N, C-alpha and C positions, 0 to 999 in steps of 0.2 A: 607678622606685619598686619594681617587682615583681622578684622573683628566682625562680630555678628551684625553690628550696625555700621554701615559705611560712613566715611567722613562726609562725602557728598553723594546724594542721590538725586538724579534728575529724572522726572517722570513725565512723558508726553510733552516735553518742553518745546514750545514753538514761539518764534518771533518773526513777525512780518513787518516789512517796511513798504507800505503801499501794496503793490502786486508782487513784491519779492519775498519769498520765504527764506530769510537768512538762516533760520534754524527750523528744521522740519520734523516735528514729533520725535524728539530725541529722548531715549531712555539710556541712562548710564549710571553705574555705581563706581565710586572711587574709594578705595580702601584707606583706612586710617594709617598714616605713616608711609604712604606710597608716594613715589616720585612719578607723577603721571604727566605725559605730554600730549598736547593736542597739536597735531601736525597737519598742514595743508596749505594750498596756495592762497593768495589774496582772494577774498570773497567767498571762501569755503565755509565760513560760519564759526570758526574756532574762536576768534576774538569776541564775537557776539556772545558765545556761550560763557566765556570768562567774565564778561560784563554782567551777564545775567546772574552768575554765581555771586559776584561782588555786590550786586544791587544797583549798579549804575544804569541798568536797563531793567524794565519790567517785562515779563513774558506776555505774549498775546494769549497763550494758554499753557497749561502744565504747571508743575511745581518744582521748587528747589528745596531740598532738605539738607540741613547741616547737623550731623550726628543725631539723626532721628527727629529733629525739630523742623517744622515747616517755616522757612524764612522767606518765602516767595514775595510777600508784601512788605517785608521789613526794609528800612532805610539802610544804606551802606554802613553807617556808624553803629547800627544795631545788630550787625552780624559779626561773629567772632572770626573774621577773615581779614587779611591785609593784602595790599597789592604793591608790587614793585613794577614800575613802568620803565620803558626804554630810556626816557630822558631823565630818570632818577628824581626829578622834582625836589631837589634840595633847596633849603632857604639860604640864599647867598649871604645874607647879613648875619647869620648865626654861625657859631663855631661848629665843628664836626660833632663835638660832644653834645652841644645844644640841639643840633638836628636830630641826633639819635634819641635824646631824652624827650623830644617834643611830644610824642604820642603819650608818654607816661604823664607829662605835665597836664595834658588835656584831660586825662583820666583821673586827675586829682591825686596822683601818687606823691607822697611827701618828698621834699627836695633831696634829702640825704639818700633815701632809697632809690630815687630815680637816677641820681648821679652814679650810684654804685652799680645799678643794673645797666645803665648806658655804657659805663666803663667796661663792664664784663662783656657786653655785646660787641664793643669795638675790639676787645681782645680776641673774641671768637672769630673775627675776620682779619686778624693779624694787623690791626691798626690801633693798638692800645696806646701808642705814643703820639698819635696824630690828633688827639681830642681838641687841642687849642687852635688848630688850623682852620681856615675858611675853605669852603668847597672849591673856590677858584685856585687854591694852592695845591690841589690834588690832581693826579692823573685820572684819565677816564676809568681805568680799572679800580683805582682807589675810591672814586666817587660811587662806582657800582657797589663796592663793598660797604660803604657807608649806608647806601640805600637799603641793602640787605640787613645790616645791623638795626637800622631804624624800624624796618618792617618786622623783624623777629623779636625785638626787645619787649614788645607788648604780649609776647607769647600767644599768637593767634592759633586757633585750631587748624586753619588752612592758610597757606601762603600762595597767592596767585602771582604769577610772573608773566608779564606781557612783553615777550621778546626783549628781555633785559640785557642781552649781550649783543644786540643788533648793531649798536653804535661803535663797537670795539673792533680793532684791527684783528686779523686772523690769528696771529701769535697770542695776543692777549685773550682773545675769545677762547682759544683752546686751553689756555692756562686757567681761565675762570670757570670753564666747564668742569674741570677736575675739582676746583675749590668749591664750586656750588654743590656738587654731589657729596663731597666730604662734609660740608656744612649741614646739608639735609640729613645725612646719616647721624651726625652728632646731636642734632636738635630733635630728631624724631618727628618733625612736623610734616603734615601732608603738603607736598608741593604740587601745584598744578601749573604747568609750564606751557606757554603758547609759543610756537615757532613755525617758520616756513622752511627751516634748514633741516633737512633729513639727517645729516650727519650729527648735528647737535642732538636731535631727538634720540637717535640710536645710542649715542654716547651716555646720555644722562638718565634715561628712563627705566623704570621697572616695567611699565606698560605704555603703549602708544595707541592713541585713537587717530586714524588717518581720516581727515574730513574732506568731503567733496559735495558741493551743492547743498550745504546745510545738513548733511547726514554723515554718519560714521560709515565710511566705506569698509574699514577693517579695524578690528581691535585685537591687540595681542602684545606679547613681549617683543623687544627689538629683534630677536632671532626669528620669531614667527613671522613678523612683518617682512623682514628682508628675505629669509630663506623660503617662505611659503606664502607669497602674495596670492590673494584670492581673485584679483581682478586686473585687467590691463592697466587701469589707472594707478593702482598701488604699485604694480610691478615697474611702471615707468617713473612714477613720482619719487618713490623711495629707492634711490640708487639708479642704475641703468640696467635695462633689460632688452634682450632681443626678442621681439614678439613675432609669433607665427599665427596668422589667421587660420581658419579651418582648412582652406585649400592648401596653403603652404605646409600646415602640419601634416596633412595627408600625403602630399607629394614628397616632402623633404624628410620628414621625421617618421612617417609610417604610423602616425597617431591621429586620433580624432579630436575635434574641438579646437579651442584656442590654447596656445602654450607659450611658455617663455623659457629663456635660458640666460643666466647671468654671464657677463663678459669674462669674468675670471674663471669660469668653469670650462672655458673652451681653450684647447691647445692647438697650435699650428705646427704642422710638420708633415711626415709621411702618413699614409692611410693607417688608421689605428682601429682598435676594437671599439664597439659601441656604435654611435652614429658618427660617420666620417664623410664630410661633404667636400668635393673638389672646389677650390676657391682661388682667387687671385688677390694678393695684397694691393690695395689701392692707395692707402695713406698710412703713414707712421708718425705718431705724435708723441714726442718725448716729454714725460711728466716728472722726471727726477727719480722718484722711487719706483715708478712703473712706466710702461709704454702702452699707449692705446693704439690699436691697429684696426683699420677698417678693411674688411675683405668683401669681395663680391663673388657670390655663387654663380654657377653656370646660367641659371635662369634670370639673373639680375638682382636677386635678393641680396641685401647688404647686411652684414653682421659687424658688431663691435666686439673686439677681443681685448682683454687686459692682461698684460704680462708683467710680472715682477722683474725688476732689473737686477739680476744676479750675475750678469756678465757684461762685458763691453759690447756685446752684440746689440744691446739696446740702442746704441747710437748708429747702427748700420742703416744704410738706405736700402730697404727691402721692398720698395714699391715695384710691382710687376712680377714678384716671385709667385710661382705656382705652388700651392700648398694644399693640404687637407685640413679643414676645420673639424676637430674631433671633440666629442664630449660623451659622457655616460648618459644613457637614457634615464637613469635614476635622478639626474640633475635637472631634467626637464620638469617644469612645474605646469600643471594643468590649471587654467584660469576659467572663471565664469565669464561668459560673453558680456561685452559692454552693453 
């Protein structure tokens, strides 16, 4: 998947809006053929980086390279990238096939060839028989597929996706996540995906950059980001974590520094090997496939515990039960102080 020359290289990339540093001296390489996600809360800088790559914004300083070529000052139409937006931006007066073929028409591709390529692109997203319909006659998921077909038919080197699944309901979003990953693998195009949904990023990505205040807080594979967060921000933003400050770590865990433990790593019951802390169950929240329990330790510290529902006990009212919250010391992750 990786090559000597990255698909995208950002060097010292900075974008300021007045006194605000939206992007703060960012250095980043994205490999050719990679599904790369930029994850972070609103205002973290991820969408601004996407717009800088696309050419919709010009950087205050720094450079953007596409396959080794400096495109920092090039207009969006002069970069071999394409963008899929959340609202899809389909032309309502055109048929689906005409929408998909539009980019080829602008590029001067002969009519016969562009219709053949547009038809093939629709077939790649399982909409081969929908070419004569208008966008208003499609569901949200179908319109999203048309937008993907239109973006990929011109065979860009890099496809930029700005929260394209955000307008879909949960079931359809989960279905489209699978289809989007399969499409990226079949096309072999570099996908750069912007989202604030951590589950979406974990599901789709080869690598994730977690953004915070215009910088990358952590860069790694989904497993590295989730299992080994490096800061309290990443531990809390990507999934749920129980955080222990330096005092709590020393008193409760016998460890130095700041630490975290994921809720699913904790078991509730009798005292067990490893770290085992007396606790009282204060709340039980049934989630269907799992149950979230809130427990309070003797000193008032509260922990979140996640149990898979493998028995009918998941519906029991266990509030007030005295238990031990137990976990292996190896599952505790040391974090860099905020």
